[in-house]
N, C-alpha and C positions, 0 to 999 in steps of 0.2 A: 235431836236423833231423829231420823226419819225413817219411814219404813218402805223398802223399794221392792220390795216382793211379798205378795200377802201370802197367807199358808197355801200348801199346794197338795200336802198329804191327804187324803179322802180315808175318813173313817166310817162313815155310815152313807147308806143310798138308799132310795126309796122309788117304786114307780105307780104311778096312778093318775085319777082325774081331777087333779088340784084346780087348774086356771079353768077348765071347760069340763063338761059333761062329755063332749065329743072330740077333747085334745087331750093326750095322754102326755104326763111329765114324768122326767128323772129329776129328784131332787137329791141333792148331793152336798153332804158336810164336810166342811175344813175347818177344823178346830173350832172357833167359834160363828164361823162363817156359812151361811146356807146358798147354796145355787140353785136357781129352778130354770131348768130347760125343757123347752119344745122338743117335742119327736117327729122328725118331718115324716113322710110316706116313705122316703128311701132310709129310714134309719139313721140319718144324722142329727146332732144336737143343734138346737138353736137357742142362744142365750135369751132368757125372760125376765127374770128379776135376781136379784145378787144382793143381801140383808145380812148385817152384822149384828148379831145377837149379845144380848149381857152376859155373857158367861161360856165356859166350854160346854159344849153338848156332849151329853153323853149316849143319849139315844135319841131316834125319831121314829113318827110311824105315823103313816096314811090310814084313816077311817071314813066312814061314813055315818053321818046319822039316818036314823030311819025315815023316809018321807023323803031324803035327797036325794040327788043324782050327780051330786060333787063332793069329793073329798074333802076332809078338812085335816090338817098336820097337827100332831101332838108332837111337845118337844121337851125334852127331859134336862135340866144341865146337871152340872157335876156340884153343882152347891146345893142341888135336891131342890132345885124351882122349875116350875112349867108353864107352858101356856099353850094352848089352843090357837093355831091361827087359820084363817078362812080368807078365799078369794073372792072379793068382790067382783063380778064378773062387770056391771054396770058402771062402776067407780076407777076400774082396773088397778084398785089398791089391796093390801091385805087388811084386815080387820082382826082383831082379836077378841074368842069369843067366849075370856074367862069371864069377865063383868063388864058394863057400860062403861065403867070410869076407869077400866085397866087402860094404860096407853101402849101404843103399839110396839111390840118386840122387850116388854117389861114383863119380866115373871114372878108372879103369886107365890108363895110358899104354900105345900102340900100340906093342907090338913092331916094330921096324924091320927091313924087309926090303930089301935093295936091290937093288930094280928098276930098273934105267936104260933109259931111251930116248934118243934123238939129238934129239928136236925141245926147242927151250929156251922157245918161247912157246906156252904152252900156253892155250887157251882152253876148251875144254871137255872131258871126258872120262867115258867110259860104257860099260857092260856090254853085249855083245851079247845076245839071247835067239836058243836053237836052233844052240848051236855042241857041238860035243863035247866041246871044252877051254874054259876060261875065256878068252872073248875080248874084248878091250877095242878101242874106236874111239877115236881122238886127233882133235881138231880142233886147228888149230896153226896159225899164222903164220910166215912164214921171215925171213930179213932184207931182203928186199925188199918185205915188206908184202903179198905172198900168201898167201892163206889155202887150206888143204888139209886133207883126212882121211887117216887109214890106221889101220889095224888091225892089232892085236898078238896072239899069242897066249900066255899066260901060263901059262911053265914053274915050276910049284910046287916040285919037288924043285930044278931047278937054281936058283932063284931069279932067273929072267932072262926076258926076253921073247925071241920068234921072230916071225918075217914072218907077219904074218896072211893070210886069204885074200884080201883086196880094200884097195884106196885110190882116190883120186879127188885128183886135182888141179885148181889154178887155179878154185876156188870164187867164191861171190858176194864182194865186197870186206869187206861188212858182216856174213858170217856169225858169229853168234855164241853160238850153243849147238845141240846133237844132242838129238832125239828118239830111243833105241831102240823099235823096232816091235816089238809082241809075236807070238811066231807063231799061226798058221801063215804068215805074210807075212814076217816078220822085217826085217832090215834097220834103216836110221837114215833119219830125216826130217832134213836139216837147212835151220836157218832163218835163211836170210840178209835182208840189206836190203832189197833190191829183188827176191828170187826165193826161191821155196821149193823145196828137191830132196830128193828121195827115192833113196836108193842100198841097194844090196844087191849082192851077188855076182855077181848075173845082172843087173841090171836097174838103171839109172839115168834117171831122170824128172826133169822143172824146169819151173817153170812161173810167170812174172813175179807180181810182186805190185806193190801200192801201196807208193812208198819210206816205209817206217815201221820201227822199234825194235820188236822182240818184245820183253817183259818178263814174260811168264810163259805158259805153257802144262797144258794138263788132259786126260788122255786121258778119251774118251766109253765106247768100247766094249772089252769086253774083250779080243776081235781085235785089238784096236789100229788099228784101219780110220778111226775118227772121234776129231778133236782139236780142242778151242777153243784160240785163240791171243790174247791181250789187248797190246796196243803201247802205245807210248808217250804214245798220246793216249786211250788206256781205249776204245779199239774193239774191238770182241768177234767172233772170225774164225772159222768152220767151216772146218776142211781136213779134205779125206775124200780116202782112197787107193782110187782105183777098182781093180777087179782080177777075173779070169776064174779059175775052179779055183787059187786061192791064186796066182796070176800076176798081178802088179801090171803095171796097164796105165797109168795117170796119175795125178795130180791136180787136185783143185778144191778152190777157197777161194770161201766167201761170207761176206758181211758180216753179223751176228746182229744188233747193238746194241752201245749204249753203256754203259761200266760205269765208276766210280771205277778211276783205273788201278791194275792187278793187280801184285802181286809174287810171288803165287801163286794157283792155281785148283787147284780138287777138285771132280770132276763126282760128287753125291751118287747120284742116283737118280730116276727119274720127272721127268726135266728139270729138276732142280734144282742148280745149282751155286753152289758157293761160291767167294766172289771175295775172296781176302786182300788185305790192301794197307798198305802203310808211309806211303804218299803220300797218300792220304785216308782214308776211311771204309772200312769192310769192309762187302760187302754178301752175303745170300741170293737169288739170283734165278731165276726161273724162266722156261725156254724156249721160248714158246708157238711151235702148230703155224699160227698163222696173226698176221701183222704189225699192229701198230698204227702211229699216227704216228711213234712212237719206235724201231720195229724189232720184233724178236720177244723182246726182254728186259722180263720186268716183274720188279721189285725186290718182293720179299718179306719181307724185313726188312734192318735197318741196322744195323751194331755200330760206335759213337764210334770215332774214332781222334783224339787229340788232336797227335799228333807228324806230323811232324817240327817240333818249335816251334824256328823260325829266331830270335825276337823276343818279346818280351811289355814290358807295363807295365801298373802296379798305380794301380789311379783307381776312386775311387765314383763309381760312373756313378749310383746312384739317390740319392746324397745322404743315405746313410742311417747312416751312419759306418763300415760293412763295404766294405773295398776288395774290388774283384775286380780278377782276372788278364784281362787283353786279349791274347790271344796271336796270333802270325802263323803258324799253322799247316798243315801239308800242303806240298803242293808241285806246281809245273805247273799243269794245270788243274782240279787238286783243291786251290788252295791256300784258305784260308780264315781269317776271325777267328773267335775263338770267345771268348766270354766264360765265365770260370772262377769261380764262389761258391761258398760252402757254401751251399748251396739243395738245395731237392726239388722232383722232377717231377712232376706227375700227369699220366699219358696218358688221354686224353679215349677212353671207350669207347661213348659213345651223347651224343646232344642236340637236344633238346626245344625248341620256338621258346615261349616263354613271358615276357610282359612284365608287370611290376608286382607281382612275385612279394614277399610282407613277411615269409615265413618258410615252413620247409620242418621236416618232423620224417618219421622211420620208424620204423615197426614191425612185429612179427608177429601175425598173427591167430590164433596158437595156441601156448601154451608149448612145445609140442612141434616147433615149426617149427623146421628147423637154420637156416634164413636169414631177413633179412626180406622182408616180401611186400606192403606197403603204403606208398605216399610219399602225406603230406598235403601238399599245398600250399596254402597262404594268400594271398589278393588282400584288396585293400580292401574289397569288398563281398561275398567270396565265398570258400567254400572248396572245394578238388578233391580227390577220391580217385584217387589212381592206382595200380594194383594190378599185380602180376606174373601172366600167364594160362600157360596151360599149356604155351606155346612160349616159357616167360620173356620175354616182349617187355612193357612196360607198356601198359595200356590202362584207360582211366575207368572205374569204378567207384562202386557207393554204398553208404554207412554207415547205415542208418536212424537210429540214434539219435544222429547228428553234425547240426549245425546248417549245413547248406552253405547259406545264403544269408547268412551275415555272415560278416567276417574272424575268422581263427582267433588267438588271442593266444599259446598254448600246447598241445601235445597231448604226453603221454606215454604209454605203455602201464603200467597197474597191475596191483597182486596179485589172486591168484584170478581170473585170465583176464580182463581188465577194461582199458578205454581211458578217460582221460580229456582232454577237449577244454574249454579253458577260451575263452570270447567275452567281448566287451564286457559282456553281463547275465549271466552265467552259467557254473556250470562244471557240467559234463554226464560224467555214469559210463555208459558204454556196454557191454554185453558183446563181447568179442573175435569172439567165436564164433557168438553168436546177431545181433550188430549191432541189438539192441533197447535203448532208454533204460534205465536202470536206476534212478538218481536224478538229482538235479538240484538244488544248490544256486544261488541266485539273489541276485544283488547287492540290497542295501538300495534303496529306494523313489528315484529322485532323484540315483542315484550310480552312474557305470560303472566296471569295471574296465580300468585302464590300463597296470597290467604285470601279470604271472604268470610261475610257475614251478612245478615238480613233479618228484617222481620216483613210485617204485612206491608209495610209501603216505601221500606228504604233498604238500599243494598249500599254497602260498603266494602270495597277491593282495593288490594296492592297489590301492583304489579314488582316486577325486577326494575331496578334504578333507583325506589325509593318513592315510586309515584302512588298517589292514595286518590282515588277515584269515589266521587260519591253519585249515585243514582236515585232517582225516585219513581215509583211505580204508579201507574196511572192505567185506565181502562184499555188494556189493550199495546198499551205504551212504557217504555223503559227511556228515561230524559236524564242524559249526564246534567247532573247539577251543580256540580265543583270537580276540578281536578287541581291537586296540589302536588307538587314534588318535596319529598321531605331530604332531611342531612343522612339519615341512614336508613337500611333496609325494616320492612315491617316483619315484626315475628308473630302478633296476634293483634285480634280488635273485635270489639262487640259493640252493637249499637240496641241492646236490650233495653225497649221501651220500660223505663220508671216512673214516668210523670202523670199526668191526668189523661192523656190519651194514649190506650194500649196499643196505638197502630202506628206511632210515631215518637221518636227518639230526638230529644234536644241535644244528648250529648253523644259523643262517641270517644271509647277508651282504646287507644292505641300503644301495643306492646313494640319495643324499638329493639332492634338489633347493635352492636358495636357500644354504645353510652349505657346501656343495662336502664332503662328508664321507661315508665309507662307516661302519655301523654293525654290529655282529656282536650278535644276538639270542639266547639260548637256546632250544629247543625242548622241550617243547612251550608251556612258558610265556609265550614272547614277550619275556623279561627282557631288557634292554640291558645285555650285560656289556662292551660296547667300543665306544668311538667313535674313530673317527682322520681328522684333517683332514688335506685332501688338499694343501690350501696351492696350490691352482690355480684358475683363474678360468672354466676348463672342468667341464663338470658328468661324473660317472661315467655312462656310458652300456653298459655291461656289467662283471659282477662273477661270480666263479666260484668257487667254494669246488675245489680238487682236491688229490691227492697224486702227488706224482712219487718214484721210489724209496722209497717208503714216507715222506716227508716232506710235513707237510701245508701248503699256499700258499692264500693269498688272493691272487688277481689281480685289477685294478680298472682296467677300460679305458677312455679318457677320450674325449670328442668331437674331439679335435684329432689323434686318431693317437698318442697316448703311452699309455705301461702302466705302472702299479704293480706290483710284486709284493712280497709280504711272506710271512716265514716266520710260521706261526701254530701256537699251542698252541691245541689242540682242548680241553682241560680248562679254561684260565682266559680263551680267547680271545685274550688279549695275540698283538699284531701286531710283529714286529721287522724287522731286517734288511731296511728297506725299499729297494728298487731302482726306477730310471726309466728306461726306455729309451722309443725312439720308433722304433715301427713302419711311420707313414705320417701320411698329413694329414687323413684323414677318419675319421668314429667308425670303432671298432672294437667287432665282436660276438664273444665267447667261445665255445665250443662244445668239449667232450673227444669223444676218439675212441681207438679202440683201432689198433694197428699191433705187427704181432710181439708181441699178448699185453702190451703195455707202452700206459700210457694218454700220451697226447699232447692238445696242445691245439692246435684252429685258429684264429687270428685273423684272421676276415674283415674285408678293407678295402678301400681303395684300392692297397695294395701287403700282400695277404697272407701269414701267415708261421704257421711250426708253431712251437710253443713244446713243447720235450722237456728230460730231464734226462740227463747223464752224468758219472758219477761225483759226483754230488752237486750238479752245477752246473747251472743253468738255461740253455739255450742256445736261439738264435731262428734259424730258418733261412727263407728267404726262398722263396715259390713261384712256379713258373713261370704263374703266373694274376695278371689285374689286375682289379680293381674287381668285387672278390668279395662280395656283400652279406649271405649266409645260407650254413650249412653244415650237414649231418647226415650221420652214418654212414649209408651203406645196403650191408649186406652179402648178397648175393643169390646164388641160384646159378651164373647166368649174367655177374654182377659181383663175384665175391667179393672183400671186403676194399677194397670199394669208397667213394668219399663222393659225396653228392649234394651239388650246388654251385649256387646261384643268383646270377646274373649279371644285368647289365641287359640284357633280351629274352631270354635264353636260361638252361634249366637242364640241366646237364652231368653225366652220370655217369662219373667219373673214379678210377682206380687209381691210389693212392699208391706210389712206390718206395721203395725204402730211405731211411730219417731220414737217418742219419750218410751222406751221402754225397756227392760233389760233383756239382753242375749244372752241366752246359756247353751254353750256348748258341750256334747255330753260324749264321755268314753268310758262305755263300759267294761269293768273288769271280771264280772263273775266270780265275785268273791269280795269279801266285807272289808272297806280300805276304814281304817280306824284312826292314823296317825300321817299328818304328811309336811314335809319340809322342802326346801327349795334351796340350791346353790347354783349362785349366778357363773360362776369361774367357768365350770364343767357344763352349763346349761341344762343342769336335770334336775328332777322330783326325786325325793325318796320317799316311800310311803311304807307304814307298814300293813299288811292285810291278814285277815283269817277266813279259811275257807274249810267248808265241810267236805269231808274226803269218808267213803265207805270201807270199812274193812270188817269183815266178819258179819256182814248183812247190820251192821252199826255205823253210824255216822260219827266218827271224831274229829276235833276241831285241827287243824293244821296252819301255822301262823308264818307269814314270810316277811322278808324285807326286799322289796323290789326297788329296782332303778329304772325310771322313764326319761326318755327324751323331753323335756318340757316343752318342743315345739309340735312334735307327731302325738307324744302322750303312749309312745310303743314302749313296750317293755323289753328293755335290753340287757339287765341283770338282776339274778334273783340268790339271795341268800335264804337259804332254810332254817326255823329256828329247831331246837331241841323241842322232843315231848314233852307236851304239859309246859312249855315255856311262848307266855303272852308277852307281847310287845306293847308298851307303854308309853312311852315317847319316843321323839327323834329329834336330835337337832343336829344344824349346821354350825359347825365353829373353827376357828382357827388356835392357836397355843402360840406363846411368845415366843421369839426366837426361829419360827418355824413361817413359811410363806404358803403351807400348803392348806386346804381347807379339807376339813372332815367331816364325814357323818357319825353322830353318834346318837346311839340305840340304849334305852334302858328297858328291861325285860322283868319280868317276875314270873315265879314257877306256882302253878297251880297244882299242886300234887292231890290225885283223887281222896286221901285219908286225911289232910288237912284244913282244917277250919279257915284257915287263912294263908297267905303267900308267907313262908319263910325266909323265903332267898331268890334273888335275882341276880343279875349279870349287866355289866355295861360292857356293849362293845364298839370298838372304834372302826369305823372303814374309810378306806379310801375309794378313790374313783381314778380307775388307771386303763386309758386305752377302752374306756366306755364300759368297764367290768367293775362292781362292786367287791375288792377285797378287804379281808378282814386282816387288821395289825395287829388287834391288842382284844382280849377281853378280861375283865374283873368280877368276880362274883361276890355278892354282897350280903348282909344280913337283912332281907325283907325287899319288899318290892320296889324299884323306882318309879314313881308315879311324875316326877319330874326333872328335865335337866337345861339347864339354864347359863349362860357365860357370864362370869363374874366381870365386874367394873373393868375397864381396858387398863387403869389406872394401878390397880391391885391384883392383876393377873395371880393366881398361884397354882396355873398350870404351866409347866414347860416339859420339855424331852429330854429325859436320860438315857443317853446310849451307853452302851458297854463296848469293850474292844471289840465284839463280833459285830457290833452295829445294829444291836438287835435294841427296842424300844422296850423298857421295863417301867411296869406300872408300880406306885406307891400310893398307899391311902394314907393320910393325914388328918387327925380329927381337928375341927373346925373352931377356932376362937370364940369366944362369948361376947364380941365385939360388935354385934348386929351387922356383919357383914350378910349375914345368910337374912336376916329379917324374916318377914313376911312370905316373899316369896324368894325361895332360896337361888342364892347368886352362885351355883356349884351344882351338887349332884343329891338330889334329894331322897330318902328313903320314905318310910312309914311316918305320914306326923306326927305322929305320938311315939315314935322309937327314935329316932335320930333324925342328924343332917350330915352328910360329910360331904369334903372337897376332895378331889381327885389330882395327884400331880402327875405330869406325864415327864 
């Protein structure tokens, strides 16, 4: 077992000067993991430290010792342990301040001090600001369900409590937590379900609010006069304490906008707020001065949260032999479906509308340029040059030595500050600085160049009639070094250097028409040293010589989306360990690029993928793009480590994320998905969801069974369950003597006056014309917590049809032969009541 994705749900956060007196930090807790971020002047987050602690974290707090200008971090775990961490700026390390012998991140047990107070059901407890003695305020509920607040002074020497300066009885029945207000105002804000109150030793103010459950709060101003509140619907409110001469005069509340449901909030600076959530994605939002259609809130950045995962299903949605995990993630209005797969995300940075692209290449106009500056885009009847200007924007440019009125077959930068352009009629050598034509090799009369490739010092091309020509590049010269005639036409070729010399290749790979083979030639003599029959009816449309982790390979892509890879002996040309994989259904073109100083290969097709190596094994990761025709690296100052990607109708500049990382695609539902099942025959997903609907100013739960297209995740059909009926499980199955596939849903009735569900139902649905049709339903005694198909050899289900052709449902008692076992092979009711097997 291994962990593929670390905890993503955020439970706590705080802001302070932890790593430096002059740098503000955001500290985020995700289960037992702590992330420490720096905050830039633009309000963006930058990673500083990520540490794992020994135990689930219950709370954290930043505080500052007297005489210091830097904060320390107090951590308290669910196992009743704590530690205090401090950042040592000189060594750039964390140190534990509990004791000199305590290892880093190890927790000491809290010394037990027997403070005793009378309240039994404590809801919240906080320290008050501005008191001469340590004073706490306690929010509690009495045995009649009424809520109150009371203050106590802490007597450290006596290890006891004394009556505090004030108390307040009979609060809002939904009062959930208290916010201590900093000096000079002092006191507390009491957050209720229908009211918000301010209480201090001399003032008590309250205002009514819309009925809601507040989930999190964040202080905005240093004096504690403004706070942000987030409720159970993700609505964000400003609460303002109005005051005159440090005396509180009232409270105001204003709706700001909507975010994901927050579990923690931290105001950073310059109207930037961090919204941490364990119910949905976390966000970095900006509070604008003027509202738009969605309010004052503008989302700056989103942080993916995969949890909480209520249910999941493993299915090969792309039918490529690689399973994806479809999860029911999130909760309440932030519920969603997530498709998790071993893939790669490419973030779009720029997009240009261009149609009919036939090839793209990038290069630098000078060897001294640290970044790519020119993008060559080829079309059927022309070639366009796009160059980065002084504002780091792409604009049209001219290279005089290039033939821009024809299609470019290949383009590459060359030694001695030169460029190579290959067209159907010639090979042109151009000065990269002067842009002047330095030399030109023309194709023989009556022949045109079909395919070509090049590196920094070599050009290999094939013309009509099976002519294979090898050229060498010198300073201002193009020299034809070898010319041979092959038996068949050439479909593709490559001379990418994989030896010690990065500018010269000793091997050439050539794909052939007619005999469906790939051939290895030695350079410069073009001597055939290896011929490999592909054994396929589809030609090779792209070949590539490359090395992964120092191991040389030959990759050969076919026109039907399949890919062969071979281990290559660079001395003999021998090809071994042949492997065939399916990457798509359309022709593939192969291109190398670098990510993290490591070679990777981009396979452009209808289902593009990235090929890379890990521990000497080739791996294939899908990309979050479709229908990619061409790709080239494009590392510019504005778009570092990016790729230029040509698709139908557009040219995209995108940044590739971590190679070995899970790719997560999200489909928002706006309701809580609880169960999921897949049906391969109809390419659908069935999910059981719960949604809060308002009626008579009260929220009520409504449950649905929804049918989704498994390719688009669009909802195509819905079945609403009865009032108080909850979907508990869903199953896709077939019955004996029946070729159809059915969705079966088990439910329970949670009636208001019952302590537990006393009945449930089994629903049988069929998918017809994209609709979810109810065929049968059967009431049961108790909830249906599990549905499972029995063993194929002893199925008890069958369809019984009467004379009218209607299905009849009967229920038989299961024999005590162990067939139901620990995991019921049928329909299970309450574990402590019964098991039943239904016959159809």
